[in-house]
DRENBA-126481 format. One record per residue (C-alpha): y, x, z; residue in one letter; residue number from 1. Coordinates in Angstrom, 3 decimals. Each point is the difference from the previous one (the first is absolute). Example, Ala and Ser with C-alpha at 12.3 -4.5 7.8 and 13.67 -1.06 7.14 Angstrom:
REM residues 2
- -4.500,12.300,7.800,a,1
- 3.440,1.370,-0.660,s,2
//
This chain:
REM residues 112
- 39.698,-8.248,130.750,q,1
- 3.357,1.821,-0.431,p,2
- 2.956,-1.516,1.829,s,3
- 3.134,-1.194,-1.778,a,4
- 2.813,2.568,-0.136,v,5
- 3.599,0.188,-1.138,e,6
- 1.654,3.021,-1.560,d,7
- 3.256,1.439,1.295,d,8
- 1.551,0.238,-3.450,g,9
- -0.910,3.667,-0.398,g,10
- -1.997,1.652,-2.734,i,11
- -3.645,-0.943,-0.259,t,12
- -2.349,2.711,-1.178,t,13
- -3.693,0.175,-0.704,k,14
- -0.019,3.742,0.495,s,15
- -0.611,1.601,3.336,s,16
- -1.414,3.263,1.220,d,17
- 2.902,2.290,-0.721,f,18
- 1.434,2.998,1.828,i,19
- 3.621,1.080,-0.247,l,20
- 0.893,3.256,1.670,s,21
- 3.436,1.535,-0.481,c,22
- 1.548,3.251,1.188,a,23
- 2.862,-1.933,1.642,a,24
- 1.439,-3.475,0.374,f,25
- 2.473,-1.195,-2.636,h,26
- 3.392,1.569,0.646,g,27
- -1.425,2.774,2.188,q,28
- -0.401,3.651,-0.945,k,29
- -3.196,1.886,-0.640,s,30
- -0.090,3.765,0.364,f,31
- -1.495,2.998,-1.707,r,32
- -0.562,3.569,1.056,s,33
- 1.413,2.530,-2.453,c,34
- -3.295,1.911,0.216,t,35
- -2.676,-2.643,0.694,e,36
- 1.237,-3.066,-1.895,g,37
- 0.548,-3.507,1.324,t,38
- -1.161,-0.711,3.517,w,39
- -1.705,-3.228,-1.072,y,40
- -1.837,1.176,-3.132,i,41
- -1.073,3.266,1.659,s,42
- -1.532,-1.890,2.942,a,43
- -1.513,-2.674,-2.264,l,44
- -1.758,2.527,-2.248,c,45
- -1.270,2.133,2.876,r,46
- -1.306,-2.897,2.103,i,47
- -1.657,-1.789,-2.924,f,48
- -1.629,3.269,-1.098,k,49
- -1.276,0.817,3.497,e,50
- -0.963,-3.459,1.298,d,51
- -1.000,-2.175,-2.984,h,52
- -3.726,0.284,0.789,k,53
- 0.291,-1.177,3.602,k,54
- 3.012,-2.339,0.200,m,55
- 1.142,-3.207,-1.664,d,56
- 3.235,-0.041,-2.022,v,57
- 2.194,-1.835,2.545,v,58
- -1.088,2.400,2.757,s,59
- 0.861,2.992,-2.189,m,60
- 3.395,-1.469,-0.915,i,61
- 0.650,-0.686,3.696,t,62
- -0.706,3.682,0.705,d,63
- 2.397,0.966,-2.819,v,64
- 2.715,-2.209,1.494,h,65
- -0.597,1.428,3.467,n,66
- 0.278,3.580,-1.258,e,67
- 3.130,-0.685,-2.060,v,68
- 1.768,-1.966,2.741,s,69
- -0.601,2.862,2.465,n,70
- 1.595,2.621,-2.267,k,71
- 3.555,1.170,0.605,e,72
- 2.348,1.931,-2.216,g,73
- 3.646,0.586,-0.719,y,74
- 1.846,-1.138,-3.089,e,75
- 1.257,2.818,-2.172,e,76
- 3.743,0.436,0.433,g,77
- 0.087,-1.577,3.476,i,78
- 1.098,2.643,2.466,t,79
- -0.564,-2.067,3.149,d,80
- -3.617,0.799,0.951,k,81
- 0.021,-2.950,2.419,e,82
- -0.149,-2.355,-3.024,k,83
- -3.725,0.093,-0.620,k,84
- -1.527,-1.766,-2.992,c,85
- -2.971,-2.253,0.517,q,86
- -1.768,-2.242,-2.453,q,87
- -1.750,-3.321,0.560,c,88
- -2.486,-0.952,-2.747,p,89
- -0.785,-3.617,-0.822,r,90
- -3.409,-1.665,-0.266,l,91
- -0.792,-3.531,-1.134,e,92
- -3.402,-1.342,-0.879,f,93
- -1.875,-3.225,-0.521,t,94
- -3.493,1.443,0.142,l,95
- -2.813,-2.243,1.098,r,96
- -2.468,2.881,0.281,y,97
- 0.042,3.703,0.723,k,98
- 0.315,2.106,-3.141,v,99
- -2.031,3.191,-0.135,q,100
- 0.370,2.424,-2.892,l,101
- -3.195,0.710,-1.908,a,102
- -1.212,3.560,-0.102,v,103
- -1.200,0.932,-3.467,k,104
- -2.634,2.717,-0.270,a,105
- 0.873,2.873,-2.338,p,106
- -1.440,-0.370,-3.493,q,107
- -3.519,1.406,-0.111,g,108
- -0.461,-0.078,3.773,a,109
- -3.551,-0.705,1.041,g,110
- -1.417,0.692,-3.475,q,111
- -2.650,2.623,-0.527,m,112
//
């Protein structure tokens, strides 16, 4: 039998199992290479393309965050090369299970 509980006055929701991944925390900067695009989206696309068959979503996003947070650059217009730019992505989730992306076979595959 469930035990009695009190709420803390916050929002009650029936939804769970969400993932929120952002390039940076609110108020912080995200960066982009003039030739390769944004650090975050570039890493996200590459890692999801390469690893979607063998890794769950949170693990892939963790790898994206690791790659992005290890990058360094210099802001355009800043002449002091000691002022390196780094980015710290944000991840929040309320998943109860691992999420694996389905791999769809190409149309007509396996047909003779």
